[in-house]
N, C-alpha and C positions, 0 to 999 in steps of 0.2 A: 237250251231253254224250251219249255213247252209253251205253246201259244194258247189257242182256244181249248185244246184238250186238257192242258195243265190247269186252266182256269176252271174247267168243268170238274175235273177230278179233284182239284184243290178244294172246291166247294162241296165235294162229296155228294153230288147230285144223285149218283147211282147207288148210294149207300143209305139214303134217308129212309128210315122205317117209321111209319106213323100208324100202322095197324094195331100195334100192341103198346103204344105209348099214349096214354090218355091223361096223364097227370099234367094239369095246367101249370104254366110258369107263374112264379110269383110276380107281384107288381114291381118288386125291386129288379128281378131278372128281366122283365119286359122293358123297364126303363133303361137298364144297362145296355141291352141289345139295341134299342132304338137310338139312344144318344151316342153310343160308340160308333154305330154305322153312320150316323149323321156326321160325326167327326171324321170318319174315313172319307166321306164325300168331300168335305172341306180339305182334307189332306191331299186327295187327288187333284183338286182344283188348284191349290196353292203351289204344289210341286210343278204342275204343268205350266202355270203362269210364270213362275220364276225361271223355269227352264227355258221358256220361250224368250224371256228377257235376256238371259245369258246367251241364247242362240244369236240374237241380234247384235251382240257385242263382238262377234267374230265373223270373219269373211266366210262366205258359203263354201269356199274350197279349203278352209282350215280343217282338214280331216281330223287332226288330233283333238281339238277342243269340241268340235261339233259331235264327234263320236262320244265323248264323255258326257255331253249334255243329254244325248239320247239315252245313254246307259243309265244316267241318273233317273230320268223319267220312267224308263222301263222297269228297272230293279226296285225303285221306291214304290211304284204302284203295284207291282206283282207281290212284293213283300208285305205291303199293307193289306192286300186282299187275303193272303194266306193267314195273316194274323187276326183280322177282325171277323171274318165270316166263318165262325166255328159254331158247333152245336151249343156249347156252353157260353152264355153271355159274359160270365166272369172271365173265362179263358180269353175271349176276344178282347176284353178291356186290358188285361194284363199283358198279353202278347203284343197288342198295339202300342201300349205304353213303352214296353221294352224295345220294340223295333224303332220307335221314334227317338228314344234316348240313344240307341246305338248309332243311328244315322247322325244325330247331333254331335255325338262324340267323335265320329269319323271325320266330320268336316272341321273339327277343331285340331285334328292331328296334322303333322307336317305333310303327310302324304295326301290327306284330303284337301288341304289348303293349296297344294301345288297343282291340283287339277284345273282350277280356274283362276284367272287373274283377279276376278271380283270375289268378294266375300258374300255374295248374294245367297248362295246355296247354304252356307253356314247360318246366315241370319234367318232364312226361311225355316231351317230345321229348328233353331232355337225358339222361334215363334210357335211352331207346331208342338214342340215339347211343352211349352208353357200352357197351351190350350188343353192338351190331354191331361196334364197335371191338375189343372183347374177342374176338368170334368171328373177326374177320379176323386178329388176332394168333395165333390157334390154327391157322388154315388157311394162313398165309403164313410164309415165313422172316422173320427179324428185319429184314434189309436191305430185302426187298420190302415188308414192312409199313410200315417207316419212310418209304420213298419213296411208297408208296400213300397214307399218311396226309397227307403233304405235298401230293400231287396233289389229294386230296379237299378239303382246306381251300382250296387255290387255285382249283380248279374251282368249288366252291360259292360262293366269293366273286365269281368272274367271272360266274356264272350264277345269282345270288341270286333267290329268289322275291320278286316285287314285290307280290303279293297272294295271297289265300288260295286261288286257283284252282290253285296249285302246278303251273305249266306247266313240264314237264320238258325237259331237253336231254340226249340220249344222251351218256354219258361214257366208255363202254368203249373206243372207238377212240382217244379222246384219252389214256386211261390207257395204252394200248399204246405210243403215240408217246412219252409222257412217260417210260416205262421202257425205251425203245429196243427194244421187242419187235416181231416181225414182225406185220404186219397180217393175215397168214394165220391168226393165233391167233383172229381174230374169227370165222372160219368153223369151227364146232365140229361134230363128229359127234354125231348123236343117239343113238349107241350101238347095241347089239344090238336085236333085235326086242322082247325082254322089257323092256329099259331104255326103249325108245321108248314101248311100251305103258304102262309105269309112269309115264312123264312125262305122257302124255296123260291117264291116269287121275287123276293129281294135279291137273291143270288142270281137268278136268271136275268133280272133287270140289270144288275151290275155287269154280267157277262155281255149282254147285248150292247151296253154303253161303252165299256172299257176295252173289250176284246178287239173291236175294229181299230181303236187307237193304238193298242199295243202292237197289233200286227203291222199297222202302218208305220209305227216308229221303228220296228225291227226291219221292215222292208227298206226303210230309209237308211238305217244303219248299214245294211248289207249293200245297198246301192252306193252309199258314200265310200265304202271300202272295197268295191269291186268294179267290174266293167259293165254292169247293168245300165241300160239306157233309161232315160226318163219315161219313154213310152212303155217299156216293160213294167216299170213300177206303177205307172198310172193305170195300165190295163189290169194289173193284179189288184190294185186298190178298188177299181170300179167293180170288178167281180166280187170282191169282198164286201163292198157296200151293198150290192144287190142281194147277196146271200144274207147279210146282216139284217136288212130290212124285211126280208121274207121271214127270217127267224123271229124277229121281234113281233111281227104281225101274227105269226102262228102262236107265239107264247100268249099274246093278249087275248086271242079269240078261241084258243083250244087248250085250256089248262089241263084237260084230262089226258093229253098226249105229250106232256112235257118230257116224260122219261124217254119215250121213243125218239123225240126230237133231239134230246141230248146225245143219245147213242148214235143217231144219224149224223149229227154234226161232228161228232168225234171221229167217225169213220171217214167222212168226206174231207175233213181238214187235215187228217193225219199225214198224207203225202206232202202237203204244203208245210206242215209243221216240221217234218223230218228234213225237207229241203232247206228251209230257212234256218233251222237249228244247225245243220251241217255247215252252211255258208257263213253263218254268224260266228261259229266256233273257229272256222278257218280264218276269217278276216280279223277276228280279235287276236288270233295268234300272230298274224302279220303285223297288226297294230302294235302288239307288245314288242315284236322284234324291231320295228321301226323306232319305237320309243327308246329301246335300249341302245340302238345305233346312234340316235340323236343324243342321248345322254353321254355316250362315249365320245362323240365328236365334240360336244360342249366341254367335256372334261379335258380333252386334248388341247382345245383352243385355250382353255383357262390356264393349263400348264405352260403352253407356249407363250401366252401373254405375260405370265409371271416371270418366265425366263427372260423374255425380251426386256421387261421393266428392270430386272436385276442387272442385265448386261448394260443397259443405258445408265443405270445408277453407278455401276462400277466405272464406266467410261467417264462420266461426269466427275466422279471422285478422283480419277487419275488426272484429268485436266486441272481440277482445282488444286490438287497436290503439286502438280508441275508449276502452275502459276504462283503458288505460294512459295515454292523453293526459289523461283526466279526473283520474286519480290523480296525475299529474305536476303538473297545475294546482293541485290541492288541496294537494299537498306544498309547492309554491312559496308559496301563500298562507299556509299554516301557518308556514313558515319566516320569512316576512316579519313575520307577527304576533309570533312569538317574538322576533325581532330587535328590533322596536319596543319590546316590553315590557321586554326586557333593557336596552335603552338608557335607558328611563325609570327603571327601578330603579337603574341605574348612576349616573344624574345625581342622583337623590335621595340615594344613598349618598355621592356626592362632596360634596354640599351639607352633609349631616350631618357628614361627616368634617371639613370646613372649620370649621364652627361649633364642634365639639368641640375642634379644634386651637386656635382663637382663645381659647376659654375656658381651655384648658390653658396657653397663653402668659400670659394675664392672671393665672392662678393662680400661675404660677411667678415672674413678674417683679414684678407689682404688689401681690400679697398681702403679701410681706415689708415693702415700703415703707409700705403703708398701716398694717400692724400696728405698725411702728416709730414711725410718725408718731403714732399714737394713744397708744402707750405714753409717748412723749416728752411729748406734750401733757398727759397725765395726771400725769406726774412734775412738770411745771412748775406745774400747779395746786396740787399738794400743797405745793410749796416756798413758793408765795406765801402760802398759808394759815398755814404755820408762822411 
């Protein structure tokens, strides 16, 4: 990543030509430039504030999440700077709209949502997208806004961010073709001398405000993923602060020498840029390796947990099956014992019933005969006696 030099070259400070461009910008172009850049300042502020809230949600030594918080702030702000500060006000609006939409889409993907436990980054991106769509509807006719919104959605889908580096694809020329506008619209006048100087002043003001923050965040990212001490980072930031204050004072009081100052700053900061870029690239590579190792470890633990649960389930199933067999055997034995006892009782009952039946038959049939026989014999005895 380029730091101050990239900001300067991204803003094309060394390529602004105002000697032969005297065509003033239209009121529509001036309004578009002004309101789009106001939106950019709001974008910077909201991203920084929400990122700071996310930062507080994780421990200071949580290298994984703290690194991604810093990467969101760095890449979002650098991307918006490249998008909004262009010579053509219309190009700045379209590219800013596309960039915000791509960032919002990224935080809705599974990969984007996995970066943070909170959904704060996605919510902030959706809010920023709503704001720039409202701004575009104010600056465009209804038909142009509807077609532009369709273009932004399709272009963002075709050129979606695959990672938090937010690698941009210029969208303005494609927007011209989509709306059947002449490609000559892509070449815009920088306006009158006063308008051009105002444009350069805006860009330098942005550089003086945002570049120290970006360098500080990148230094913090390097320190977080390296062995740099807090004193080293503090010393570098103090030096940067002094240089930035001198730079801002010079810009405000010596506008005639802005080009020389930009070239001087580019030369002076180049070693620091190269050093931090190299360390950042190296540490991000290590971070990526650590993340892959963490993912592999989590996957192994997940597989082992699933296997352990399966083994426990099978063991429980074996125990239940064994207990069920034992219970079945006991029920079989009990049922056999009950059946044997019932048969024994039934046989005894049948025997008792037969005996009682015989006694009943004897009482019915033979008792009257015996009684008659006895009565008759008694009567005979009495007759003989008489």
